[in-house]
C-alpha positions as CSV (number, residue, x, y, z in Angstrom):
1,X,2.1,29.0,31.5
2,X,-0.9,31.3,31.3
3,X,-0.7,34.3,29.0
4,X,-3.1,37.1,28.5
5,X,-3.6,38.3,24.9
6,X,-6.2,40.9,23.8
7,X,-8.2,40.2,26.9
8,X,-8.5,36.4,26.3
9,X,-6.8,33.6,28.1
10,X,-5.0,30.8,26.3
11,X,-2.3,28.2,26.9
12,X,0.5,26.8,24.8
13,X,2.1,27.9,21.5
14,X,0.9,30.8,19.4
15,X,-1.8,30.5,16.8
16,X,0.7,30.8,13.9
17,X,2.7,27.8,15.2
18,X,-0.5,25.8,15.6
19,X,-1.6,26.8,12.1
20,X,1.8,25.8,10.6
21,X,1.7,22.4,12.4
22,X,-1.9,21.7,11.2
23,X,-1.0,22.7,7.7
24,X,2.1,20.4,7.7
25,X,0.1,17.5,9.1
26,X,-2.7,18.1,6.5
27,X,-0.3,18.3,3.6
28,X,1.6,15.2,4.7
29,X,-1.4,13.1,5.5
30,X,-3.1,13.9,2.1
31,X,0.2,13.8,0.2
32,X,0.3,13.0,-3.5
33,X,-0.9,9.7,-4.8
34,X,1.7,7.0,-5.5
35,X,3.2,7.0,-8.9
36,X,2.3,3.3,-9.5
37,X,-0.7,1.3,-8.6
38,X,-0.8,-0.4,-5.3
39,X,1.8,-3.2,-5.1
40,X,0.8,-6.9,-5.0
41,X,1.4,-8.6,-1.7
42,X,3.4,-11.8,-2.5
43,X,3.7,-13.1,1.1
44,X,4.3,-12.1,4.8
45,X,6.3,-13.8,7.5
46,X,6.0,-13.2,11.2
47,X,9.2,-12.1,12.9
48,X,8.1,-11.1,16.4
49,X,5.4,-13.0,18.3
50,X,2.9,-10.8,20.2
51,X,0.4,-12.5,22.7
52,X,-2.7,-10.3,22.3
53,X,-2.1,-8.2,19.2
54,X,-0.8,-8.8,15.6
55,X,2.8,-10.0,15.2
56,X,5.6,-7.9,13.6
57,X,6.1,-9.1,10.1
58,X,8.2,-8.9,7.0
59,X,6.1,-8.4,3.9
60,X,7.2,-8.8,0.3
61,X,5.4,-6.9,-2.5
62,X,5.7,-6.8,-6.3
63,X,5.0,-3.9,-8.7
64,X,5.4,-3.1,-12.3
65,X,7.2,0.1,-13.3
66,X,4.3,2.3,-14.5
67,X,6.3,4.1,-17.2
68,X,8.7,1.3,-18.4
69,X,7.0,-1.8,-19.8
70,X,9.0,-5.0,-19.1
71,X,10.4,-4.1,-15.6
72,X,9.1,-5.4,-12.3
73,X,10.4,-4.6,-8.8
74,X,10.0,-6.5,-5.6
75,X,10.6,-5.0,-2.2
76,X,10.4,-6.3,1.4
77,X,9.3,-4.0,4.3
78,X,9.0,-4.6,8.0
79,X,5.4,-4.1,9.3
80,X,4.9,-3.3,12.9
81,X,2.5,-5.4,14.9
82,X,1.1,-4.6,18.3
83,X,-1.9,-2.4,18.9
84,X,-0.2,0.7,17.4
85,X,0.6,-1.3,14.2
86,X,-2.9,-2.7,14.1
87,X,-4.4,0.8,14.3
88,X,-2.0,2.2,11.8
89,X,-0.3,4.5,14.4
90,X,3.1,2.8,14.5
91,X,6.1,4.4,12.8
92,X,7.6,1.8,10.5
93,X,11.4,1.3,10.4
94,X,13.4,2.2,7.3
95,X,14.9,-1.2,6.6
96,X,13.6,-1.9,3.0
97,X,15.2,-4.1,0.4
98,X,14.7,-3.9,-3.3
99,X,15.2,-6.0,-6.4
100,X,14.2,-5.0,-9.9
101,X,14.4,-7.2,-13.0
102,X,13.6,-7.3,-16.7
103,X,10.5,-9.5,-17.2
104,X,9.9,-8.9,-20.9
105,X,10.9,-6.6,-23.7
106,X,11.6,-3.1,-22.3
107,X,9.6,-0.3,-23.9
108,X,9.5,3.2,-22.5
109,X,6.0,4.7,-22.5
110,X,7.2,8.4,-22.2
111,X,10.2,10.5,-21.2
112,X,11.1,10.7,-17.5
113,X,13.3,12.7,-15.2
114,X,16.3,11.2,-13.3
115,X,15.1,10.3,-9.9
116,X,11.4,10.2,-10.8
117,X,9.1,8.4,-8.4
118,X,7.9,5.0,-9.4
119,X,6.1,4.3,-6.1
120,X,5.4,6.1,-2.8
121,X,4.0,4.8,0.4
122,X,3.3,6.3,3.8
123,X,5.4,4.6,6.6
124,X,4.0,6.5,9.6
125,X,0.8,8.3,10.4
126,X,2.2,11.7,9.4
127,X,5.9,12.3,8.7
128,X,7.6,9.3,7.1
129,X,7.3,7.9,3.6
130,X,9.0,5.2,1.5
131,X,9.9,6.0,-2.2
132,X,11.1,4.0,-5.1
133,X,12.7,6.2,-7.7
134,X,14.1,5.5,-11.2
135,X,17.1,6.8,-13.1
136,X,19.1,6.0,-16.2
137,X,22.8,5.2,-16.3
138,X,23.1,6.6,-19.9
139,X,26.7,5.4,-20.3
140,X,25.8,1.7,-19.7
141,X,22.1,1.7,-20.8
142,X,21.0,0.5,-17.4
143,X,17.9,1.5,-15.4
144,X,18.7,2.2,-11.8
145,X,16.1,1.9,-9.1
146,X,16.6,3.1,-5.5
147,X,14.3,2.7,-2.5
148,X,14.6,5.0,0.5
149,X,12.6,6.5,3.3
150,X,12.4,10.1,4.3
151,X,11.0,12.2,7.1
152,X,10.0,15.8,7.1
153,X,12.1,16.6,10.2
154,X,15.0,14.0,10.0
155,X,15.7,11.8,7.0
156,X,17.0,8.3,7.0
157,X,20.2,7.2,5.2
158,X,18.9,3.6,4.8
159,X,18.4,2.7,1.2
160,X,18.7,-0.1,-1.4
161,X,19.6,0.0,-5.1
162,X,18.8,-2.4,-7.9
163,X,19.8,-2.1,-11.6
164,X,18.2,-3.5,-14.8
165,X,20.4,-3.7,-17.9
166,X,18.3,-3.1,-21.0
167,X,18.8,-6.2,-23.0
168,X,17.1,-7.9,-25.9
169,X,14.2,-10.2,-24.8
170,X,14.1,-13.3,-27.0
171,X,15.0,-13.7,-30.6
172,X,12.3,-11.3,-32.0
173,X,13.4,-8.4,-29.8
174,X,16.0,-6.7,-32.0
175,X,15.2,-3.1,-31.3
176,X,16.7,-2.5,-27.9
177,X,15.8,1.0,-26.7
178,X,18.4,3.3,-25.1
179,X,17.2,4.9,-21.8
180,X,19.3,8.0,-22.6
181,X,16.7,8.8,-25.3
182,X,13.9,8.9,-22.8
183,X,15.5,11.0,-20.0
184,X,14.5,14.6,-19.8
């Protein structure tokens, strides 16, 4: 549809709509940095064979909680193959599994908020991201980790939860910290 506006010709949505879309894309693409360092790739396995382009895969990663010493998480994510996946244009599915464990004495580096980000990763070119968040079950002295993916327009209910009871680590670890003391 052709419209006339102040003597000039243009097509499509108004400038305000285009500016809002450009701003949303710019903010989403830049996005905040992940809370943790990049995760370590443990291994990948092909799940769907593609003749001329990369296969679809499952990839398992490991990362240490950046604010809680002695806790590591492992998560498995599907990675799209094909030409779109190879170019980074494919939207990844939200099926993500998570397991977190105590790997040493647990020491809190600072106070944290319930549901604070531990790790964040983009799962599509613009609108979808995966997040691992941490909370504290104060009654049971257990750290609770949840992974989920969200989209700006339409979220995903797919998620996974893992818990880490705060326990002594070896005979010399007698000062078990309470996560309730470190929750803001």
